[in-house]
C-alpha positions in Angstrom: 0.0 0.0 0.0 1.3 3.4 -0.9 1.5 6.2 1.7 2.1 9.9 1.4 4.5 11.1 4.1 3.8 14.2 6.3 6.5 16.8 6.9 7.7 15.3 10.2 8.1 11.9 8.5 10.0 13.5 5.6 12.4 15.1 8.1 13.0 11.7 9.9 13.5 10.0 6.5 16.2 12.5 5.6 18.1 11.5 8.7 17.5 7.8 8.0 18.8 8.0 4.4 21.8 10.2 5.2 24.0 7.9 3.1 22.1 8.9 0.0 23.2 12.5 -0.3 21.3 13.5 -3.4 18.0 12.0 -2.3 18.4 13.4 1.2 19.0 16.9 -0.1 15.9 16.6 -2.4 13.8 15.6 0.7 15.1 18.7 2.5 14.2 20.8 -0.5 10.6 19.5 -0.5 10.3 20.6 3.1 11.7 24.1 2.6 10.1 24.8 -0.9 6.8 22.9 -0.7 7.5 21.6 -4.3 7.0 17.9 -4.6 5.4 15.1 -2.6 7.0 12.2 -0.9 5.5 8.6 -1.0 6.5 5.3 0.6 5.8 2.0 -1.1 7.2 -1.0 0.7 11.0 -0.3 0.9 10.8 2.4 -1.8 10.7 6.2 -1.1 9.5 8.3 -4.1 9.6 12.1 -4.5 7.2 13.2 -7.2 8.1 16.6 -8.8 6.2 18.1 -11.7 8.9 17.0 -14.1 10.7 14.1 -12.5 10.3 11.2 -10.2 13.3 10.6 -7.8 13.5 7.3 -6.0 15.5 5.9 -3.1 15.2 2.9 -0.8 16.3 1.3 2.4 19.6 -0.6 2.3 19.7 -3.7 0.1 16.1 -3.4 -1.0 15.5 -5.5 -4.1 12.9 -4.1 -6.6 10.3 -6.3 -8.3 7.9 -6.2 -11.2 5.3 -5.0 -8.7 7.5 -2.0 -7.8 7.9 -1.2 -11.5 4.1 -1.1 -11.9 3.8 1.4 -9.0 6.6 3.6 -10.4 4.9 3.6 -13.8 1.6 4.5 -12.3 3.0 8.0 -11.6 3.2 8.5 -15.4 6.4 10.6 -15.1 8.3 11.6 -18.1 11.6 11.3 -16.2 12.7 8.9 -13.6 15.9 9.0 -11.6 17.4 6.6 -9.0 20.5 4.8 -8.1 21.3 2.2 -10.7 21.0 -0.7 -8.3 17.3 0.1 -7.9 16.2 0.6 -11.5 18.5 -1.9 -13.3 16.8 -5.1 -12.1 13.4 -3.8 -13.3 14.6 -2.0 -16.5 12.8 -4.4 -18.8 9.6 -2.9 -17.5 10.5 0.5 -19.0 11.1 -0.3 -22.7 9.3 2.9 -23.6 12.0 5.0 -21.7 15.5 5.7 -22.8 18.1 4.8 -20.2 21.1 6.8 -19.4 23.7 5.9 -16.8 25.3 8.7 -14.8 27.9 8.9 -12.1 27.5 11.4 -9.2 30.2 13.3 -7.2 30.0 15.7 -4.3 32.4 18.1 -2.6 32.5 19.8 0.8 34.8 22.7 1.7 37.1 20.5 3.9 37.8 18.4 0.7 38.4 21.3 -1.7 41.8 21.4 -3.3 42.1 25.0 -4.5 44.2 25.6 -7.6 46.2 28.6 -8.4 43.9 31.3 -9.9 44.2 32.0 -13.6 43.9 35.8 -14.3 42.0 35.1 -17.5 39.0 33.8 -15.5 36.1 36.2 -14.6 32.8 35.8 -12.9 30.0 36.3 -15.5 27.6 39.1 -14.9 26.8 40.9 -18.1 24.8 40.2 -21.2 27.9 39.8 -23.3 29.6 37.5 -20.8 26.7 35.1 -20.9 26.4 35.3 -24.7 30.1 34.3 -24.9 29.4 31.3 -22.6 26.3 30.2 -24.7 28.4 30.5 -27.9 31.1 28.3 -26.3 28.4 25.7 -25.4 27.3 25.6 -29.1 30.9 24.8 -30.1 31.1 21.8 -27.8 29.4 18.6 -29.0 26.5 17.6 -26.7 25.9 21.0 -25.3 24.5 22.9 -28.4 21.1 21.4 -28.1 20.6 23.0 -24.6 21.9 26.5 -25.7 20.8 27.0 -29.3 21.0 30.5 -30.7 17.3 30.8 -30.9 17.1 30.4 -27.1 19.7 33.0 -26.3 17.3 35.6 -25.2 15.3 33.1 -23.0 18.6 31.9 -21.5 19.8 35.4 -20.9 16.7 36.3 -19.0 17.1 33.2 -16.9 20.8 33.8 -16.1 20.6 37.5 -15.6 17.6 37.4 -13.3 19.1 35.0 -10.9 20.0 36.5 -7.5 23.0 35.7 -5.5 24.0 33.1 -4.4 24.8 32.3 -8.0 28.1 31.7 -9.8 29.0 31.3 -13.4 32.6 31.7 -14.6 34.6 31.5 -17.8 38.1 31.7 -19.0 38.6 34.2 -21.8 41.3 34.8 -24.4 41.0 37.7 -26.9 37.4 38.2 -25.7 36.3 34.6 -26.4 35.1 32.2 -23.8 37.3 29.0 -24.0 36.2 27.2 -20.9 33.3 27.7 -18.5 30.9 26.4 -15.9 28.1 27.5 -13.7 26.0 26.5 -10.6 22.4 25.4 -11.0 19.8 24.8 -8.3 21.7 27.5 -6.5 19.1 28.2 -3.9 18.5 24.6 -3.0 20.2 22.0 -0.8 21.6 20.2 -3.8 23.4 23.0 -5.6 24.9 21.4 -8.8 27.9 22.2 -10.8 26.8 22.3 -14.4 28.2 22.9 -17.9 31.9 22.3 -17.2 33.3 22.5 -20.7 36.4 23.6 -22.6 36.5 24.3 -26.4 37.7 21.2 -28.3 40.6 23.2 -29.7 41.9 24.2 -26.2 41.8 21.1 -24.2 44.6 19.5 -22.1 45.9 22.9 -20.9 44.3 22.9 -17.4 41.6 25.3 -18.4 38.7 23.2 -17.0 40.6 22.6 -13.7 41.1 26.3 -13.3 37.5 27.2 -14.1 36.2 24.5 -11.7 38.4 25.6 -8.9 37.3 29.2 -9.2 33.7 28.2 -9.4 33.9 26.0 -6.2 36.0 28.6 -4.3 33.4 31.4 -4.8 30.5 29.0 -4.1 32.1 28.1 -0.7 33.8 31.3 0.4 31.4 33.9 -0.9 28.1 32.3 -1.4 28.5 30.1 1.8 27.2 27.0 0.2 27.8 23.8 2.2 28.1 21.2 -0.5 28.1 20.9 -4.3 27.2 18.0 -6.6 27.7 17.1 -10.1 27.0 14.4 -12.7 29.5 12.9 -15.1 29.9 10.1 -17.5 33.3 10.8 -18.9 36.4 9.4 -17.0 38.7 12.2 -18.2 36.3 14.6 -16.6 36.2 12.5 -13.5 39.9 12.9 -13.1 39.6 16.7 -13.2 36.8 16.6 -10.6 38.8 14.4 -8.2 41.8 16.6 -8.5 39.6 19.5 -7.3 38.4 17.4 -4.3 35.1 15.8 -5.6 34.3 12.4 -4.3 32.3 9.6 -6.1 28.9 9.0 -4.6 27.7 6.1 -6.9 26.0 5.3 -10.2 22.5 6.6 -11.1 20.2 5.7 -13.9 18.0 8.2 -15.7 15.0 7.1 -17.6 13.4 9.5 -20.0 10.1 8.6 -21.7 10.4 8.5 -25.5 7.9 10.6 -27.5 5.6 8.4 -29.6 
């Protein structure tokens, strides 16, 4: 039988699932923002957001076909959980596209600050962000999120964000060559996003310098307690570990395919 949890039960669950950092922070976000509802079904815990379903469980819980049916009953376009939960029932989601991701987190005590590169600046102006968007369009895999026709909408989004917020880029001759930004900046699970370097300028330490600056400002100026990120490229993983990020496990994203 499925049960919707009350606020005091959500707070207790956040303590209970402290080893699942991402899900715990999402639970705390539901308490502070009022966005999302939390359900329990047997050993599963499910956060229902408007755009995504996020799932966790008690230790060593084994999912079944019955669990898959309950998850599907939410009719969510996107489902996210640790890979160990969804992989055994993946055959029940043939109408979803599966993507495996790895998660990392960093706290201030683990941060390895790099020497600052004077070519890096914090982005604040319209031209700064347009340079970042142009960089993303020149990097395979990012252009679909920052297409030129969406520049004005993206500008409005980025320029309207109040601090704490950080976006940085490394510039040469007025052109952004490497960049990154913080997303979910007002939430418990602030994320490092869009860490990229132009393909023609890689292996020069630019991404490491950008990431270090981003994390430093997030911790020392914006007083964030923890940052997370997703990655699926081991070369990128090496850069993140050098900065002090620690692996938190493998996750599986399911996105419903349009018919």
